[in-house]
C-alpha positions as CSV (number, residue, x, y, z in Angstrom):
1,X,0.0,0.1,0.0
2,X,1.6,3.1,-1.4
3,X,0.6,6.0,1.8
4,X,0.8,3.7,4.8
5,X,3.2,5.4,7.3
6,X,5.0,4.0,10.3
7,X,5.7,6.8,12.8
8,X,8.3,6.2,15.2
9,X,8.9,8.3,18.5
10,X,8.9,7.8,22.2
11,X,6.8,11.0,22.9
12,X,3.2,10.1,22.9
13,X,2.2,13.6,22.5
14,X,4.3,14.4,19.2
15,X,3.5,10.8,17.6
16,X,-0.4,11.8,18.3
17,X,0.2,15.0,16.5
18,X,2.2,13.4,13.6
19,X,-0.6,10.9,13.1
20,X,-3.7,13.5,13.2
21,X,-2.0,15.8,10.6
22,X,-0.8,12.6,8.5
23,X,-4.4,10.8,8.6
24,X,-5.6,14.5,7.5
25,X,-3.4,14.3,4.6
26,X,-5.0,11.0,3.2
27,X,-2.4,8.4,4.9
28,X,-2.8,5.4,6.8
29,X,-0.6,5.5,10.0
30,X,0.6,3.1,12.9
31,X,2.5,4.4,15.7
32,X,5.0,2.7,17.9
33,X,7.4,4.1,20.6
34,X,10.6,2.0,20.7
35,X,13.1,0.8,18.4
36,X,12.5,-2.8,18.9
37,X,8.6,-2.6,17.9
38,X,9.8,-1.1,14.4
39,X,12.0,-4.4,13.6
40,X,8.6,-6.4,15.0
41,X,6.3,-4.5,13.1
42,X,7.8,-3.2,9.7
43,X,7.5,-6.8,7.9
44,X,3.7,-7.0,8.7
45,X,2.8,-3.5,8.3
46,X,5.0,-3.0,5.4
47,X,5.0,0.7,5.2
48,X,5.7,2.7,2.4
49,X,8.0,5.3,4.7
50,X,9.2,5.6,8.0
51,X,9.2,8.4,10.3
52,X,11.9,7.8,12.6
53,X,13.1,9.4,15.7
54,X,16.5,9.2,16.4
55,X,16.4,9.3,20.4
56,X,14.3,6.1,21.4
57,X,14.5,3.6,24.1
58,X,15.7,-0.1,23.8
59,X,17.4,0.7,20.2
60,X,18.0,4.4,18.8
61,X,16.9,5.4,15.6
62,X,20.5,5.2,14.2
63,X,20.6,1.4,15.0
64,X,17.1,0.8,13.8
65,X,18.0,2.4,10.4
66,X,21.4,0.4,10.3
67,X,19.6,-3.0,11.2
68,X,16.8,-2.5,8.4
69,X,19.4,-1.8,5.5
70,X,21.5,-4.6,6.8
71,X,18.5,-6.9,6.6
72,X,18.4,-5.2,2.9
73,X,14.9,-3.6,4.0
74,X,14.9,-0.4,1.9
75,X,11.4,0.9,3.0
76,X,12.3,4.9,2.8
77,X,13.2,6.5,6.5
78,X,12.9,10.0,7.1
79,X,15.1,10.6,10.4
80,X,13.4,13.2,13.3
81,X,16.1,14.9,15.8
82,X,16.7,17.5,17.9
83,X,20.1,17.6,17.2
84,X,20.9,20.4,14.6
85,X,24.4,19.8,14.1
86,X,26.0,19.0,10.4
87,X,27.9,15.9,11.6
88,X,24.3,14.7,13.1
89,X,22.6,15.1,10.1
90,X,25.5,13.3,7.9
91,X,25.2,10.3,10.5
92,X,21.7,9.7,10.0
93,X,21.9,9.9,6.3
94,X,24.9,7.8,5.9
95,X,23.2,5.1,8.0
96,X,20.5,4.9,5.4
97,X,18.2,7.8,6.3
98,X,16.5,9.1,3.0
99,X,16.0,12.5,4.4
100,X,16.4,13.9,8.1
101,X,14.4,16.6,9.6
102,X,15.4,18.9,13.0
103,X,12.9,19.4,15.7
104,X,11.0,21.4,16.1
105,X,9.3,21.1,12.7
106,X,5.8,22.2,10.9
107,X,3.5,19.2,10.1
108,X,3.1,20.5,6.4
109,X,6.8,20.4,5.9
110,X,6.7,16.8,7.1
111,X,3.7,16.1,4.8
112,X,5.8,17.6,1.8
113,X,9.1,15.7,2.4
114,X,7.1,12.7,2.9
115,X,5.8,13.1,-0.7
116,X,9.1,13.9,-2.3
117,X,10.9,11.0,-0.8
118,X,8.3,8.6,-1.9
119,X,8.2,10.1,-5.3
120,X,12.0,10.1,-5.6
121,X,12.7,6.7,-4.3
122,X,9.9,4.9,-6.2
123,X,10.0,6.9,-9.1
124,X,7.5,6.2,-12.5
125,X,10.1,5.1,-15.0
126,X,9.6,5.5,-18.6
127,X,9.6,2.5,-20.7
128,X,13.3,3.4,-22.0
129,X,14.5,3.6,-18.7
130,X,13.3,-0.1,-17.5
131,X,16.7,-1.2,-19.3
132,X,20.2,-1.4,-17.5
133,X,22.4,0.9,-18.0
134,X,26.4,0.3,-18.6
135,X,29.3,2.6,-17.7
136,X,32.6,0.6,-18.2
137,X,32.2,-2.3,-15.3
138,X,29.5,-0.8,-13.9
139,X,25.9,-1.9,-14.5
140,X,22.9,0.0,-13.1
141,X,19.2,-1.6,-13.0
142,X,16.9,1.4,-12.3
143,X,13.7,-0.3,-11.9
144,X,15.5,-3.0,-9.2
145,X,17.3,-0.4,-8.0
146,X,21.1,-2.8,-8.4
147,X,24.3,-2.0,-9.1
148,X,26.7,-4.8,-10.4
149,X,30.6,-4.0,-10.7
150,X,32.7,-6.4,-12.4
151,X,29.3,-8.6,-12.7
152,X,29.2,-9.0,-8.7
153,X,26.5,-7.6,-7.0
154,X,27.2,-4.4,-5.0
155,X,25.3,-3.2,-1.8
156,X,24.8,0.4,-1.8
157,X,22.4,2.3,0.7
158,X,19.3,4.0,-1.6
159,X,21.2,7.6,-1.3
160,X,24.1,6.2,-2.9
161,X,22.2,4.5,-5.5
162,X,20.3,7.7,-6.0
163,X,23.3,9.6,-6.4
164,X,25.2,7.1,-8.5
165,X,21.8,7.1,-10.6
166,X,21.6,10.8,-10.4
167,X,25.4,11.5,-12.0
168,X,24.6,8.8,-14.6
169,X,21.9,10.5,-16.0
170,X,24.0,13.4,-16.2
171,X,27.2,11.5,-17.6
172,X,29.7,13.5,-18.7
173,X,28.3,17.2,-17.3
174,X,29.8,18.8,-14.4
175,X,27.3,18.9,-11.6
176,X,28.3,21.3,-8.5
177,X,27.5,20.1,-4.9
178,X,24.2,22.4,-5.2
179,X,23.0,20.8,-8.0
180,X,23.6,17.3,-6.5
181,X,21.7,18.2,-3.4
182,X,18.7,19.4,-5.4
183,X,18.8,16.5,-7.5
184,X,19.2,14.0,-5.0
185,X,17.9,14.9,-1.7
186,X,15.3,16.8,-3.3
187,X,15.8,20.3,-1.3
188,X,18.8,22.5,-0.2
189,X,20.6,21.7,3.0
190,X,21.9,25.3,3.2
191,X,25.1,25.1,3.5
192,X,25.6,21.5,4.0
193,X,27.3,20.4,0.8
194,X,29.6,18.3,3.0
195,X,26.8,15.5,2.7
196,X,27.8,15.6,-0.7
197,X,31.3,14.9,-0.2
198,X,30.7,12.2,2.3
199,X,28.5,10.4,0.0
200,X,30.9,10.3,-2.9
201,X,33.7,8.9,-1.0
202,X,31.4,6.1,0.3
203,X,30.3,5.6,-3.5
204,X,34.0,5.4,-4.6
205,X,34.8,3.2,-2.1
206,X,32.3,0.6,-3.4
207,X,32.7,1.4,-7.3
208,X,35.9,2.1,-7.9
209,X,39.1,0.1,-8.1
210,X,41.3,2.5,-6.3
211,X,39.0,5.2,-4.6
212,X,41.9,7.7,-4.2
213,X,42.5,7.6,-8.4
214,X,38.9,7.5,-9.6
215,X,37.7,6.3,-12.9
216,X,34.5,6.9,-12.6
217,X,33.4,9.9,-10.4
218,X,35.8,12.7,-11.0
219,X,36.4,15.9,-8.9
220,X,36.1,19.0,-10.4
221,X,38.2,21.3,-8.2
222,X,35.9,24.1,-6.6
223,X,32.9,23.1,-8.6
224,X,31.7,19.3,-7.9
225,X,31.9,16.2,-9.8
226,X,30.8,14.5,-13.0
227,X,30.6,10.9,-14.0
228,X,32.5,9.6,-16.8
229,X,33.0,6.4,-18.6
230,X,36.6,5.4,-18.5
231,X,36.2,3.8,-21.8
232,X,35.6,7.2,-23.5
233,X,38.5,9.5,-23.6
234,X,41.0,9.9,-20.9
235,X,40.0,10.9,-17.6
236,X,41.7,14.0,-15.8
237,X,41.6,15.0,-12.3
238,X,40.8,18.8,-12.0
């Protein structure tokens, strides 16, 4: 079911407020209040998205997110936290969250983010995009959201996949960090461009033979990055 939301927050007043506004917006909602309950419920309820607080009893939101991704459960996750520091956002996103919101926030913004994440993570693909995409030894399967390198399956987080796919659709073009933030995260993180650099670094570790001398994701100094097919021309670091 495409409008099923699992809300996870140990503060009943917050979860009830979120539930009220999401139901008004047409979503079906279930609320749980600790990390263990997420793992027990997610397979039965099969939500289309999880709204997950960081600070939870028994198992915190980061651990829950990491565990779900480790089980290859790619249900979209929006993480909630009272922490406003950029490194905290990076930790959440780097452990598999699809978006990150700091408290307090407006219910309308949360609803907008939910629509954005679901639309982005489960896009409608035109017929010509159901085919796999080959770049060097990398093959990308958009419909299955899978990637192979040298014929071997490579586990990417949802955000790493979206970043690689976005670069792939703009192959050969220089993409600024701002463009990547807008295109992959679907909104601006103000000055949080380090989020892009962190994800690029982790993506290189998974797809490059030598992440310090990349063949595919090329750094364009003071600008951003571009994806290059190493079989076409000569890659040059700027």
